N, C-alpha and C positions, 0 to 999 in steps of 0.2 A: 449372464444372462438371455433368455432366446430372445427370437424375432420381435416377438410380441412381447417382453419389457414384463416379465412376470417376475423371475429371477426363477424360475423351475416349479413356481405353485401355478396352481390353475384358480380362476374363477377371480372375480372381482374383486375378492376381498384380500387377495395377493399380489393385486396390481401395483409394481412400481414405475414412476417413471422414469423412462429411458436415459434423462439424463441425472436423474441420483444419483449412478456409480462416478462422473463426471466430478460431480461439485464434493464429495465424500471426499476424492481424489486429492483435488485441489486443498481440500483445507485441513487434511493429518498434520497432526501433530508432528515431533522430531520421533517420537515411540510409534510412528505409523498411524493409529489410531486417530481415528477423526475427530477434529472439536467441536463437538454437539453442540454447542451456546452457536459457534459458528456457522456452522450447516444451516439451523434452523432460521439464522438471519438471511443467509444465501440462498437457502428457499422460499421463504416468505416475508422478507424485510422487516424493516428496524432499524434501531440505534446503535453505533458501536461507537462506546462508550472510550474505546483505546484508538479510537481515532482520532476521535474529539480529544484524548489528554496527550497523545501524543505524535499523533499528526504523521509527516512522512517518517520518523521513527519504526510507526506501526506498518506502514504500510512497506515497506526497507524488510521488516523482521517477517512479513507473509509475500516476500518476492515480488514484490512490484515496485520494482525498481526503475522504472519510466517515472510512474505516475510521485513517486517518493523525489526523485530528481524537480520535477515540475512544479510542486509543492516547498521544494527549498528553492528555487526559485524564485517565485511567488511571495514568500517571505523575505527574502535578501530587495528583490525589489520594491516592495511597500513597506522597509525599513528606512526608502528615501523619500518616505510622503513627509512634508513639512511640520502634521499635526500629527504629536502622538496619539493623541486623542482617535483621529481617525481613525490612524491605525490601528489602532485595539479595538474601533469597532470594525473593520473591516476583515480582522482576524478572528475574533468571538464568533460574528457574522460566517466565515468558512468554515470552520470548525466546526458549529450547527451543518450545514449543507451536508461536507463529509462527512460528519459523524451519517446522516442518513441515508447518505450518496453511497456508500464503502458497501453494504451488501450488495448492494445491483451492480456496481463496478466491476466488485469481485465474481459474481455469477456471470457478465459479461465475457468477463477475464477468460472464467472456465469454460463459456463455450469457443471461446474465439483459440484455446487453447489446442481446442476438443478438434474444432476443423483444420487449423494447422495441423495436427499430425495425420490427419486423412491428405492433406495435399501434399502431406512428404512424404508419404507413400503409406501408412498404415495401410492393413488388410483387414483387420476386424475391429470394431470394439473394445477387445480387450486389450491391443495396443494403442489404440489411440488414448484408454483410460491412463494406461502405465504410462505416456506421454504426459500429458495433463500431471500425474501423479509427480513423478523426475521435475517440471517443471511448477508446481504447489509447496506446500507445505510451509515450514518458515527457512531464517537464515538469521544466524545473531551475526557471520560476518556480514552481508547485505547494511546490516545497522551500524558496524564497528565503520565500513566503509561509507556510511553517509555521514556519520558525525564525524569524519576527516573529510568530508568534501562541505559538509558546514562549517567548522570552524578555518576553513581553508578561505571559503567564501566570506565569511564574516571578518577576517581580516583585510583581505580586497577591498571591501565596504567601510572598511576603519581609515585603510590607506587612502582609500578614492574620496572619503567625505573630507580629510584633513582631520580627522579628529586627535592624531594624534601630530602634538608638532614636535617637530626637529629640534634637535639641540642647538642650534643656529640660532633659532627662532624661539627658544626662551626668551623670559625676563632677568636678566640680572638684577642679582640683589647683593646688594651693598652693605657693609656690615657699618657704615658711615651716610 
């Protein structure tokens, strides 16, 4: 990309916004090609059905580990609410809000990674985009790690709420 953001093409019809490369780099799939549907949502906004249905698992798949951890912590804390209807309503509202927010948050992530690349000494736009590409894309390892953490937190929550009775506290059943 040259200094005018035209990717070597002259004229207004060939103009590409300067942030286009960083967004394409962030939404690259396992094969390195951009996920065009997600790229359109990141650029223009929209609703992420993957975030709505999969929540933190999708965020971990997209290498948004801190955000996924916050969502898991939120869900664990919401599990302590006394009313199950209140928890279900809060969960549904959260899923809808995050479904709309994900493309904007993901675009913000691309911009932050791009700025961080220059702060760490990237000398050119090409190096900054390579940094974004290295920290973007997808990761199944993140999904597995998040599932392991979620199971551990669920076990801790069950232990804290006393839902698992100890053998000593179990009532004795007599045959007579």
